[in-house]
C-alpha positions as CSV (number, residue, x, y, z in Angstrom):
1,M,76.0,47.1,245.0
2,C,73.7,49.9,243.7
3,Q,72.9,53.4,244.1
4,A,69.8,55.4,244.3
5,P,69.7,58.6,242.9
6,I,69.9,61.3,244.1
7,G,67.5,65.4,243.0
8,K,67.4,68.8,244.4
9,V,64.2,69.3,245.9
10,L,62.8,72.4,243.6
11,S,59.4,72.7,244.6
12,M,57.1,71.4,248.1
13,D,53.4,71.0,248.0
14,G,52.0,68.9,251.2
15,D,53.9,65.8,250.9
16,R,54.6,66.1,247.0
17,I,58.0,67.1,246.0
18,T,59.4,67.7,242.9
19,V,63.5,66.8,242.4
20,E,66.0,67.7,239.9
21,C,67.7,64.9,238.4
22,K,70.4,64.8,235.6
23,G,68.8,67.6,234.4
24,K,65.4,66.1,234.2
25,R,63.1,67.2,236.4
26,A,60.5,63.9,238.7
27,G,57.6,64.1,241.1
28,L,58.2,62.4,243.9
29,K,56.0,61.4,247.6
30,S,58.1,62.6,250.6
31,F,57.6,62.1,254.4
32,V,61.1,63.5,255.0
33,T,61.1,65.9,257.3
34,G,62.3,69.3,257.1
35,L,63.3,69.7,253.4
36,A,63.6,73.1,252.2
37,I,64.5,73.6,247.8
38,G,67.1,73.6,247.7
39,D,68.0,71.1,249.8
40,Y,69.3,66.9,248.0
41,V,67.6,64.0,248.5
42,I,67.8,60.5,247.8
43,F,64.9,58.8,246.5
44,S,63.8,55.3,245.5
45,S,59.9,54.3,242.8
46,N,59.9,57.7,243.7
47,I,59.8,57.7,247.0
48,A,62.9,60.4,248.7
49,V,64.2,58.3,251.1
50,D,66.2,60.8,253.1
51,K,68.1,64.2,252.9
52,I,71.4,64.2,252.6
53,E,74.0,66.8,252.8
54,K,74.6,69.6,250.0
55,E,78.9,68.9,250.1
56,E,78.0,64.7,249.9
57,A,75.3,65.1,247.0
58,L,77.9,67.3,245.3
59,L,80.9,65.1,245.0
60,I,78.3,62.5,244.8
61,L,77.3,63.7,241.6
62,G,80.7,65.4,240.1
63,D,79.6,68.9,241.1
64,R,82.3,70.7,243.1
65,K,80.9,73.9,242.4
């Protein structure tokens, strides 16, 4: 089983978003509706696949702030 990376949305411009993942930034294509800056997304092949709840994302990332 493999796990898709999780990124925090830093900026949005139409169907393009910038996320931070493991301290690096990545530009992604996204058709996920209802996204806002600060949300977390699962992505694969530079495409945001789905939004994930912050609590779940932080648990998976091991960041329990």
